[in-house]
C-alpha positions as a Markdown table, in Angstrom:
| # | Residue | x | y | z |
|---|---|---|---|---|
| 1 | Met | -32.3 | -32.0 | 8.2 |
| 2 | Pro | -33.4 | -32.1 | 4.5 |
| 3 | Lys | -30.9 | -32.5 | 1.8 |
| 4 | Ser | -33.0 | -30.7 | -0.8 |
| 5 | Glu | -36.2 | -28.6 | -1.1 |
| 6 | Phe | -35.4 | -26.8 | 2.2 |
| 7 | Ala | -38.2 | -24.3 | 1.8 |
| 8 | Leu | -40.9 | -27.0 | 1.4 |
| 9 | Thr | -39.6 | -28.8 | 4.5 |
| 10 | Trp | -39.6 | -25.6 | 6.6 |
| 11 | Thr | -43.2 | -24.7 | 5.4 |
| 12 | Lys | -44.4 | -28.2 | 6.5 |
| 13 | Leu | -42.8 | -27.7 | 9.9 |
| 14 | Gly | -44.5 | -24.3 | 10.2 |
| 15 | Glu | -47.9 | -25.9 | 9.3 |
| 16 | Gln | -47.3 | -28.6 | 11.9 |
| 17 | Tyr | -45.7 | -26.7 | 14.8 |
| 18 | Gly | -46.4 | -23.0 | 14.2 |
| 19 | Pro | -44.6 | -20.0 | 12.8 |
| 20 | Met | -41.4 | -20.5 | 14.9 |
| 21 | Thr | -39.9 | -24.0 | 15.0 |
| 22 | Trp | -36.9 | -24.8 | 17.2 |
| 23 | Leu | -34.7 | -27.7 | 15.8 |
| 24 | Thr | -31.8 | -29.2 | 17.7 |
| 25 | Ile | -29.4 | -31.4 | 15.8 |
| 26 | Pro | -26.0 | -32.6 | 17.1 |
| 27 | Gly | -23.8 | -29.5 | 17.6 |
| 28 | Gln | -26.2 | -26.8 | 16.4 |
| 29 | Pro | -29.7 | -25.6 | 17.2 |
| 30 | Tyr | -31.9 | -23.9 | 14.5 |
| 31 | Leu | -34.8 | -21.5 | 14.7 |
| 32 | Ile | -37.0 | -21.7 | 11.6 |
| 33 | Leu | -39.2 | -18.7 | 11.0 |
| 34 | Asn | -42.4 | -19.2 | 8.9 |
| 35 | Leu | -44.2 | -15.9 | 9.3 |
| 36 | Phe | -43.1 | -12.6 | 7.6 |
| 37 | Glu | -44.3 | -10.5 | 10.5 |
| 38 | Ile | -42.1 | -12.5 | 13.0 |
| 39 | Ala | -39.2 | -12.5 | 10.7 |
| 40 | Arg | -39.4 | -8.7 | 10.3 |
| 41 | Glu | -39.8 | -8.2 | 14.0 |
| 42 | Leu | -36.8 | -10.3 | 14.9 |
| 43 | Leu | -34.4 | -9.7 | 12.0 |
| 44 | Glu | -35.2 | -6.1 | 11.2 |
| 45 | Lys | -36.4 | -4.4 | 14.3 |
| 46 | Arg | -34.1 | -6.4 | 16.6 |
| 47 | Gly | -31.4 | -6.9 | 14.1 |
| 48 | Ser | -28.6 | -6.1 | 16.5 |
| 49 | Ile | -29.5 | -9.3 | 18.5 |
| 50 | Tyr | -29.3 | -11.5 | 15.4 |
| 51 | Asn | -26.2 | -10.1 | 13.7 |
| 52 | Asp | -23.9 | -12.7 | 15.2 |
| 53 | Arg | -22.9 | -16.0 | 13.5 |
| 54 | Pro | -22.9 | -19.5 | 14.8 |
| 55 | Arg | -19.6 | -21.0 | 16.0 |
| 56 | Phe | -17.7 | -22.8 | 13.2 |
| 57 | Val | -14.9 | -24.6 | 14.9 |
| 58 | Met | -13.1 | -26.3 | 12.0 |
| 59 | Ile | -13.4 | -23.7 | 9.3 |
| 60 | Ala | -13.3 | -20.5 | 11.4 |
| 61 | Glu | -11.1 | -21.4 | 14.3 |
| 62 | Leu | -8.8 | -24.1 | 13.2 |
| 63 | Val | -8.4 | -23.3 | 9.5 |
| 64 | Gly | -8.5 | -19.6 | 10.5 |
| 65 | Met | -11.2 | -18.3 | 8.2 |
| 66 | Arg | -13.0 | -16.4 | 10.9 |
| 67 | Tyr | -12.1 | -13.2 | 9.1 |
| 68 | Leu | -14.4 | -14.1 | 6.2 |
| 69 | Thr | -17.4 | -11.8 | 6.4 |
| 70 | Pro | -20.0 | -14.7 | 6.4 |
| 71 | Phe | -18.1 | -16.3 | 9.3 |
| 72 | Ser | -17.1 | -13.2 | 11.2 |
| 73 | Arg | -18.6 | -12.8 | 14.7 |
| 74 | Phe | -20.4 | -9.6 | 15.6 |
| 75 | Asp | -17.4 | -7.7 | 16.8 |
| 76 | Ser | -15.2 | -4.7 | 15.8 |
| 77 | Asp | -13.7 | -6.5 | 12.8 |
| 78 | Trp | -17.1 | -7.3 | 11.5 |
| 79 | Arg | -18.3 | -3.7 | 11.9 |
| 80 | Lys | -15.2 | -2.4 | 10.1 |
| 81 | Gln | -15.9 | -4.8 | 7.2 |
| 82 | Arg | -19.6 | -3.8 | 7.1 |
| 83 | Thr | -18.8 | -0.1 | 7.0 |
| 84 | Leu | -16.4 | -0.7 | 4.2 |
| 85 | Leu | -18.8 | -2.9 | 2.2 |
| 86 | Lys | -21.8 | -0.6 | 2.8 |
| 87 | His | -20.0 | 2.2 | 1.0 |
| 88 | Ala | -18.1 | 0.2 | -1.6 |
| 89 | Leu | -21.2 | -1.8 | -2.8 |
| 90 | Ser | -23.7 | 1.1 | -2.6 |
| 91 | Ile | -25.8 | 1.6 | -5.7 |
| 92 | Glu | -24.0 | 4.9 | -6.5 |
| 93 | Val | -20.5 | 3.3 | -6.3 |
| 94 | Val | -21.5 | 0.2 | -8.2 |
| 95 | Lys | -23.0 | 2.2 | -11.1 |
| 96 | Arg | -20.0 | 4.5 | -11.2 |
| 97 | Asp | -17.1 | 2.0 | -10.8 |
| 98 | Tyr | -18.4 | -1.4 | -11.8 |
| 99 | Ser | -21.1 | -1.0 | -14.3 |
| 100 | Gly | -18.7 | -1.8 | -17.1 |
| 101 | Ile | -17.9 | -5.2 | -15.6 |
| 102 | Phe | -21.5 | -6.2 | -15.3 |
| 103 | Glu | -22.5 | -5.0 | -18.8 |
| 104 | Gln | -19.5 | -6.7 | -20.4 |
| 105 | Lys | -20.3 | -10.0 | -18.6 |
| 106 | Ala | -23.9 | -9.8 | -19.6 |
| 107 | Arg | -22.9 | -9.5 | -23.2 |
| 108 | Glu | -20.5 | -12.4 | -22.9 |
| 109 | Tyr | -23.2 | -14.6 | -21.4 |
| 110 | Leu | -25.7 | -13.7 | -24.1 |
| 111 | Glu | -23.1 | -14.7 | -26.7 |
| 112 | Cys | -22.7 | -18.0 | -24.9 |
| 113 | Ile | -26.4 | -18.7 | -25.0 |
| 114 | Leu | -26.6 | -17.9 | -28.7 |
| 115 | Thr | -23.6 | -20.0 | -29.7 |
| 116 | Arg | -24.0 | -23.0 | -27.4 |
| 117 | Pro | -27.4 | -22.9 | -25.7 |
| 118 | Glu | -27.0 | -26.5 | -24.4 |
| 119 | Ser | -24.3 | -25.3 | -22.0 |
| 120 | Phe | -26.2 | -22.3 | -20.6 |
| 121 | Leu | -25.8 | -23.4 | -17.0 |
| 122 | Asp | -22.1 | -24.2 | -17.2 |
| 123 | Asp | -21.4 | -20.9 | -19.1 |
| 124 | Leu | -23.4 | -19.1 | -16.4 |
| 125 | His | -21.2 | -20.4 | -13.7 |
| 126 | Lys | -18.0 | -19.5 | -15.7 |
| 127 | Val | -19.2 | -15.9 | -16.4 |
| 128 | Val | -20.4 | -15.2 | -12.8 |
| 129 | Ala | -17.1 | -16.6 | -11.4 |
| 130 | Gln | -15.1 | -14.3 | -13.7 |
| 131 | Glu | -17.4 | -11.4 | -12.9 |
| 132 | Val | -16.9 | -11.7 | -9.2 |
| 133 | Val | -13.2 | -12.1 | -9.5 |
| 134 | Glu | -12.9 | -9.0 | -11.7 |
| 135 | Leu | -15.1 | -7.0 | -9.4 |
| 136 | Thr | -12.9 | -8.0 | -6.5 |
| 137 | Tyr | -9.4 | -7.8 | -8.0 |
| 138 | Gly | -9.7 | -6.1 | -11.3 |
| 139 | Arg | -8.0 | -8.9 | -13.1 |
| 140 | Arg | -8.4 | -12.6 | -13.7 |
| 141 | Glu | -4.7 | -13.6 | -13.2 |
| 142 | Asp | -1.5 | -12.2 | -11.9 |
| 143 | Gly | 1.8 | -11.6 | -13.6 |
| 144 | His | 2.8 | -15.2 | -12.9 |
| 145 | Gly | -0.1 | -16.7 | -14.7 |
| 146 | Asn | -2.0 | -17.7 | -11.6 |
| 147 | Asp | -5.7 | -17.9 | -12.5 |
| 148 | Phe | -7.7 | -16.2 | -9.8 |
| 149 | Val | -10.9 | -18.1 | -10.7 |
| 150 | Gln | -9.2 | -21.4 | -10.1 |
| 151 | Leu | -7.6 | -20.1 | -6.9 |
| 152 | Asn | -10.9 | -19.0 | -5.5 |
| 153 | Ser | -12.6 | -22.2 | -6.6 |
| 154 | Arg | -10.0 | -24.1 | -4.6 |
| 155 | Val | -10.8 | -22.0 | -1.6 |
| 156 | Val | -14.4 | -22.9 | -2.0 |
| 157 | Glu | -13.5 | -26.6 | -2.2 |
| 158 | Ile | -11.5 | -26.4 | 1.0 |
| 159 | Leu | -14.4 | -24.5 | 2.7 |
| 160 | Leu | -16.9 | -27.1 | 1.7 |
| 161 | Gln | -14.7 | -29.9 | 2.8 |
| 162 | Ala | -13.9 | -28.3 | 6.2 |
| 163 | Met | -17.6 | -27.8 | 6.9 |
| 164 | Gln | -18.8 | -31.3 | 6.2 |
| 165 | Gly | -18.5 | -34.0 | 8.8 |
| 166 | Tyr | -15.7 | -33.1 | 11.2 |
| 167 | Leu | -16.3 | -34.3 | 14.7 |
| 168 | Val | -14.7 | -31.3 | 16.3 |
| 169 | Asp | -17.7 | -29.1 | 15.2 |
| 170 | Leu | -19.9 | -31.4 | 17.3 |
| 171 | Ile | -17.4 | -31.6 | 20.2 |
| 172 | Pro | -15.3 | -28.4 | 20.2 |
| 173 | Ser | -13.2 | -29.6 | 23.2 |
| 174 | Leu | -11.5 | -32.1 | 20.9 |
| 175 | Gln | -9.3 | -29.3 | 19.6 |
| 176 | Arg | -7.5 | -29.2 | 23.0 |
| 177 | Leu | -6.4 | -32.8 | 22.8 |
| 178 | Pro | -2.7 | -33.7 | 21.9 |
| 179 | Asn | -2.0 | -34.2 | 18.2 |
| 180 | Trp | -0.6 | -37.6 | 18.7 |
| 181 | Leu | -3.8 | -39.1 | 19.9 |
| 182 | Pro | -5.9 | -41.3 | 17.5 |
| 183 | Arg | -8.6 | -39.5 | 15.4 |
| 184 | Met | -6.7 | -36.2 | 15.4 |
| 185 | Lys | -6.5 | -36.1 | 11.6 |
| 186 | Phe | -8.8 | -33.0 | 11.7 |
| 187 | Lys | -5.9 | -31.1 | 13.2 |
| 188 | Arg | -3.5 | -32.1 | 10.3 |
| 189 | Asp | -6.2 | -31.3 | 7.8 |
| 190 | Ala | -6.8 | -27.9 | 9.4 |
| 191 | Ala | -3.1 | -27.0 | 9.4 |
| 192 | Lys | -2.8 | -28.0 | 5.7 |
| 193 | Phe | -5.9 | -26.1 | 4.7 |
| 194 | Lys | -4.8 | -23.0 | 6.6 |
| 195 | Ile | -1.5 | -22.8 | 4.8 |
| 196 | Glu | -3.0 | -23.2 | 1.4 |
| 197 | Val | -5.8 | -20.7 | 2.0 |
| 198 | Asp | -3.5 | -18.0 | 3.4 |
| 199 | Glu | -1.1 | -18.4 | 0.5 |
| 200 | Ile | -3.9 | -17.9 | -2.0 |
| 201 | Arg | -5.4 | -14.9 | -0.2 |
| 202 | Gln | -2.0 | -13.2 | 0.2 |
| 203 | Ala | -1.0 | -13.8 | -3.4 |
| 204 | Met | -4.1 | -12.2 | -4.9 |
| 205 | Phe | -4.1 | -9.3 | -2.5 |
| 206 | Gln | -0.4 | -8.6 | -3.0 |
| 207 | Ser | -0.8 | -8.8 | -6.7 |
| 208 | Val | -3.3 | -5.8 | -6.6 |
| 209 | Lys | -1.3 | -3.9 | -4.0 |
| 210 | Glu | 1.9 | -4.2 | -6.1 |
| 211 | Gly | 0.0 | -3.3 | -9.3 |
| 212 | Leu | -1.2 | -0.2 | -7.6 |
| 213 | Ser | 2.3 | 0.9 | -6.5 |
| 214 | Thr | 3.7 | 0.3 | -10.0 |
| 215 | Gly | 0.8 | 1.8 | -11.9 |
| 216 | Asp | 0.0 | -1.5 | -13.7 |
| 217 | Pro | -2.5 | -0.5 | -16.5 |
| 218 | Asn | -3.8 | -4.1 | -16.7 |
| 219 | Ile | -5.7 | -3.8 | -13.3 |
| 220 | Lys | -9.2 | -2.4 | -13.8 |
| 221 | Ser | -11.4 | -0.6 | -11.4 |
| 222 | Ser | -12.2 | -3.1 | -8.6 |
| 223 | Phe | -13.2 | -3.3 | -5.0 |
| 224 | Ile | -9.7 | -3.9 | -3.6 |
| 225 | Leu | -7.9 | -1.5 | -6.0 |
| 226 | Asn | -10.4 | 1.4 | -5.3 |
| 227 | Ser | -10.4 | 0.7 | -1.5 |
| 228 | Leu | -6.6 | 0.8 | -1.3 |
| 229 | Gln | -6.5 | 4.0 | -3.3 |
| 230 | Asp | -9.0 | 5.6 | -0.9 |
| 231 | Leu | -7.1 | 4.3 | 2.1 |
| 232 | Tyr | -3.7 | 5.6 | 1.0 |
| 233 | Gln | -5.2 | 8.9 | -0.1 |
| 234 | Asn | -7.0 | 9.4 | 3.3 |
| 235 | His | -4.2 | 8.0 | 5.3 |
| 236 | Gly | -1.9 | 10.8 | 4.0 |
| 237 | Gly | 1.2 | 11.3 | 6.0 |
| 238 | Ser | 0.1 | 9.5 | 9.1 |
| 239 | Lys | 2.8 | 7.4 | 10.7 |
| 240 | Asp | 0.5 | 5.0 | 12.4 |
| 241 | Ile | 1.7 | 1.8 | 10.7 |
| 242 | Gln | -0.5 | -0.5 | 12.8 |
| 243 | Glu | -3.6 | 1.5 | 11.9 |
| 244 | Leu | -2.7 | 1.3 | 8.2 |
| 245 | Glu | -2.0 | -2.5 | 8.3 |
| 246 | Glu | -5.3 | -3.1 | 10.1 |
| 247 | Ala | -7.2 | -1.1 | 7.4 |
| 248 | Glu | -5.4 | -3.1 | 4.7 |
| 249 | Ala | -6.4 | -6.3 | 6.4 |
| 250 | Thr | -10.0 | -5.2 | 6.5 |
| 251 | Ile | -9.9 | -4.6 | 2.7 |
| 252 | Asp | -8.1 | -7.9 | 2.1 |
| 253 | His | -10.5 | -10.0 | 4.2 |
| 254 | Ser | -13.6 | -8.3 | 2.8 |
| 255 | Gly | -12.6 | -8.8 | -0.7 |
| 256 | Phe | -11.5 | -12.4 | -0.1 |
| 257 | Ser | -15.1 | -13.0 | 1.0 |
| 258 | Phe | -16.6 | -12.0 | -2.3 |
| 259 | Tyr | -16.2 | -15.2 | -4.2 |
| 260 | Thr | -17.2 | -17.6 | -1.3 |
| 261 | Ala | -20.2 | -15.4 | -0.4 |
| 262 | Gly | -21.2 | -14.0 | -3.7 |
| 263 | Thr | -20.8 | -16.5 | -6.5 |
| 264 | Asp | -23.4 | -19.1 | -5.5 |
| 265 | Thr | -25.9 | -16.5 | -4.4 |
| 266 | Ile | -25.7 | -14.7 | -7.8 |
| 267 | Leu | -25.8 | -18.1 | -9.6 |
| 268 | Asn | -28.9 | -19.2 | -7.6 |
| 269 | Ser | -30.7 | -15.9 | -8.2 |
| 270 | Thr | -29.9 | -16.0 | -11.9 |
| 271 | Arg | -31.0 | -19.6 | -12.3 |
| 272 | Gly | -34.2 | -18.7 | -10.5 |
| 273 | Phe | -34.8 | -15.8 | -13.0 |
| 274 | Leu | -34.2 | -18.1 | -16.0 |
| 275 | Leu | -36.5 | -20.7 | -14.6 |
| 276 | Ala | -39.2 | -18.1 | -14.0 |
| 277 | Met | -39.0 | -16.9 | -17.5 |
| 278 | Val | -39.5 | -20.4 | -18.8 |
| 279 | Leu | -42.4 | -21.2 | -16.4 |
| 280 | Phe | -44.2 | -17.8 | -16.9 |
| 281 | Pro | -43.9 | -16.8 | -20.5 |
| 282 | Leu | -46.5 | -14.0 | -20.2 |
| 283 | Val | -44.4 | -12.4 | -17.6 |
| 284 | Gln | -41.4 | -12.7 | -19.9 |
| 285 | Glu | -43.3 | -11.0 | -22.7 |
| 286 | Lys | -44.3 | -8.1 | -20.5 |
| 287 | Ala | -40.7 | -7.6 | -19.4 |
| 288 | Gln | -39.4 | -7.8 | -23.0 |
| 289 | Ala | -42.1 | -5.3 | -24.1 |
| 290 | Glu | -40.9 | -2.8 | -21.4 |
| 291 | Ile | -37.3 | -3.2 | -22.5 |
| 292 | Asp | -38.2 | -2.7 | -26.2 |
| 293 | Arg | -40.3 | 0.4 | -25.3 |
| 294 | Val | -37.6 | 2.0 | -23.0 |
| 295 | Val | -34.3 | 0.8 | -24.5 |
| 296 | Gly | -35.3 | 0.0 | -28.0 |
| 297 | Lys | -33.9 | -2.9 | -30.1 |
| 298 | Asp | -30.6 | -1.4 | -31.1 |
| 299 | Arg | -28.7 | -1.9 | -27.8 |
| 300 | Leu | -28.7 | -3.9 | -24.6 |
| 301 | Pro | -30.0 | -2.4 | -21.3 |
| 302 | Thr | -27.5 | -0.8 | -18.9 |
| 303 | Leu | -27.6 | 0.0 | -15.2 |
| 304 | Glu | -28.5 | 3.6 | -16.2 |
| 305 | Asp | -31.8 | 2.2 | -17.6 |
| 306 | Glu | -32.8 | 0.6 | -14.4 |
| 307 | Glu | -34.9 | 3.5 | -13.0 |
| 308 | His | -36.9 | 3.5 | -16.2 |
| 309 | Leu | -37.7 | -0.2 | -16.1 |
| 310 | Pro | -39.9 | -0.6 | -13.0 |
| 311 | Tyr | -41.6 | -3.9 | -14.2 |
| 312 | Leu | -38.2 | -5.5 | -14.8 |
| 313 | His | -36.9 | -4.2 | -11.5 |
| 314 | Ala | -39.9 | -5.7 | -9.7 |
| 315 | Leu | -39.4 | -8.9 | -11.5 |
| 316 | Val | -35.9 | -9.3 | -10.3 |
| 317 | Leu | -37.0 | -8.5 | -6.7 |
| 318 | Glu | -39.7 | -11.1 | -7.0 |
| 319 | Thr | -37.2 | -13.7 | -8.2 |
| 320 | Val | -35.1 | -13.1 | -5.1 |
| 321 | Arg | -38.2 | -13.6 | -2.9 |
| 322 | Trp | -39.3 | -16.6 | -4.9 |
| 323 | Cys | -35.9 | -18.3 | -4.9 |
| 324 | Pro | -34.1 | -16.9 | -1.9 |
| 325 | Thr | -30.5 | -17.5 | -1.1 |
| 326 | Ser | -29.4 | -18.9 | 2.2 |
| 327 | Ala | -29.7 | -16.6 | 5.2 |
| 328 | Gly | -29.1 | -17.1 | 8.9 |
| 329 | Gly | -27.9 | -15.5 | 12.2 |
| 330 | Lys | -27.4 | -16.1 | 15.8 |
| 331 | Phe | -28.7 | -14.2 | 18.9 |
| 332 | Asp | -26.7 | -13.6 | 22.0 |
| 333 | Glu | -29.3 | -11.9 | 24.1 |
| 334 | Glu | -32.6 | -13.0 | 25.7 |
| 335 | Asp | -35.5 | -12.3 | 23.5 |
| 336 | Pro | -39.2 | -12.2 | 24.5 |
| 337 | His | -40.0 | -14.5 | 21.5 |
| 338 | Lys | -37.9 | -17.2 | 23.0 |
| 339 | Ser | -40.6 | -17.9 | 25.5 |
| 340 | Ser | -42.9 | -18.9 | 22.7 |
| 341 | Leu | -40.7 | -21.9 | 22.1 |
| 342 | Ala | -41.0 | -23.3 | 25.6 |
């Protein structure tokens, strides 16, 4: 497996072995797709087959983070999260509820570039992290001074540590062995990680939940706040406590996934955009000319301007294609394309 330049390695495999390459490494097989038509056929037209996720023993089962959307299996919990996220992150809702966050963070980042251009990548990470946290929880810290960016960063550290090099991911049956046997340190690590992650998740969620009940004016419009408001409004006078708790858990788990799933993807896409603007100055000039013509030079673009900026919109889409974030899935059913790998 390559440690860098994944896309180039996959392209070379495609040139050597064809549009579908089956790789088997200890503990995990991979299917690499190198042809758009096949990718569309499998992942779009047969998407229900490939919606599942691989098995992550250490992080999902032992640490207990299977509820995170990226690790969730294709089951009823995943479908509940998807239904919630599809509505809460739709274009209409984002423009209505979260445009202020995005526009404010864009202004802050531009100020960072103007005042200390040598730190533009570090500042980008800081601004994106704050943006995702505010989008999720509507605040960057709770009443006790706990910094939500730092807490989420700690969760990412645990996640990365738990996904790198534990033997139980290669031999899942090890988790059934007694704790007192040699080389069972992974069980102690998992128990420690689980306690820390659960405490962080519960503290941030309860902070918003309590703020909603007390009418805390310091909590801004956010995914968890708005989702809880909708839930309690629609739940009405129902006495089904279990149903309410399950719905709250869906909101909690979906929101907790934002930082781990969204921060790096936004960072990578934005870095790709900045790189493209440096490598292709003529493209940058065309985009700037469109902004000047539509928006003018007296203000910054907003989400409301998007529909009037087709070239810039296409440029962002091309950046995502040019510098894609990671994507993957797992299929549980027999597929005719599988015969091509025999």
